[in-house]
N, C-alpha and C positions, 0 to 999 in steps of 0.2 A: 551563503543562503537568501532564499524567500522567504517569503508569510501571504500567505489562503486565507484572507478570511471564514471561508470554510471549505475543506475538500469535498469531493462528495463520490462516492465508490457504491454504485447501484441505488437504493438504497438510502445504503446508511452514512450519517456524516461528519466531520470529527473537528473546530473548530478553531483558530487560528490559531493551524497549522506548517509547520517552519518543516519545509525542507532542501531539496541541491540535484540539480541538474545538471549532468559532465556526459564525457564520452567515456565507453570504455570498452577493451575490443579482448570478449571472451572464445571468437574465432568461427560464434556463429552468431546467429542472428536475435538481440533480448530485445523484448518490444519496451520494458516494464520491471521495474525492481520493488516492490512495496515492502520497507525496512520495521524492522522492527516498535519503531514508538508505533510505526497508521496501524500493526498490527496487535501488537496491544494495548493502544489506546484504541481500537477499536474491540477488543474482545475476539479474536477475529478466532475461529476454527477451522484447521484444516486436514484436512481427510488426505497422511501421504498415498494411500492408496489408488484412491480415482478422482485425486487432484481437487474435488470444492469448495469452495470457501463458503463459512455462516459468516453471520456475526452475532452475535448476541447485543440486539435490537432494547 
């Protein structure tokens, strides 16, 4: 586990964000995974039909 002073995603940022880095093999390429702690903390809204992510700033 590591701590970032600030995690920025586009124009949104979360201070003091804990994260983990590890390898996972799902049989296809995955660039990044956003965890529920980030999605909830950022107020993310994901349209599952078109896949954009919006944030409640």
